[in-house]
N, C-alpha and C positions, 0 to 999 in steps of 0.2 A: 811506715804508716800499714799498718796490719787491718785486715777487714775482718770485722766477728761476722762468722757466718753460722746460721739458724737453721739446725735439721729438723727434717718431717719424723714423723713417728717411723719410717722404715730406716731411717739413718741416713736420708740423701739431705745433700744440700738443698735447702729450699730457700731461704732469704740470707742476704747481705745487710748488714747495717754498715750504711757508709758516714763519712763526715759530711755535715753539710753542706761545706764550701766545695766538694767535689761532686754533691749531689748537684748544686745549682750549675756548677760546669757542664755536668752531664745532663742537664735537666730537659732539653729539647731531644736528645737520642734517646735517654730512656722512657720519655711518653712515648715516644714514634713504637719503640718496641713493646711496651706496655700492649698499644694499639694491637699489634700485629699477633699479640699472646693473647690478647681476649677473645680476638677474633677465632683464635683458634679451639680455643676453649668453648667456645658458645658451637661452633661446628662440632667438636666432638660429642658437645651434648645434645646435638640434634635428634630427632626421633628416630629410633631404631627400630624395624618393626619386628613383631614378634613372631620366628620361627620355631614351632613344635618340635623340628627334628633337633634342634640345638639343646634341648633339655629330654628330650626322651631319646634312647639309643635302643630302648628294646622294640622289635619290630612289630610284635605281636601287640603290645601295647598301643605303641603309635598308631595302626592301622584301626584297632577298638576305637581309640580317641576320636581320629579322624572319621571314623563312621559315626560318632554321636551314640555310641550305645556303652553299658556302664558293666563292669565285669562280671556284676551275677548275670545279665544276658546275655554275655560272649560264653560264660560258664555254662548256661541252659542250652546254649545252641550247640556246645559241643560236648554235652552230654557230660561233664565233670562237675565235681561239686566247686567249692569256691576257691578250690587249690588254683587257680588261674590265677591268683596274685603270685603265686610263687613262678609259676612259668614267665611272668610278667617281669619278675627280681633277677631271672635267668642272662647272663650274659651271652650264650651261648644259645642258640635257637636252632632244632633241627629242620630240615626243610620241609621234612612230614608235619612237624607243628603247624610250620608256616602256612603250610598249604591247607589242612584242617582248618586254621583261622581264620584263612582267607576266606576258606567257602562257607565257615557259619556267620563271618560275617556279613558277607554280600547275601545270606540267605533272608530272606523277607517272611 
């Protein structure tokens, strides 16, 4: 007897078609496993809190967002044009820029 496998879009085995006689023989065991599987799926879909650091890598952008100010406001405080968007897109920020941004963010 061969079992037919149904694959997911990613190409992994996702379902198996069983002959009905095999299903009836294994029904209790299958239902127990499905209950555990569904409980695991519910746990995985539980609320996951939003953590800004998971989405924003740039420390200047992160500090600005946490301070609740716009790019335009920070640019004014830094005395630069709207080029702040370019600073926030950089992957490497100098310590000098971090210090300037921190001082500007905390200035009221």
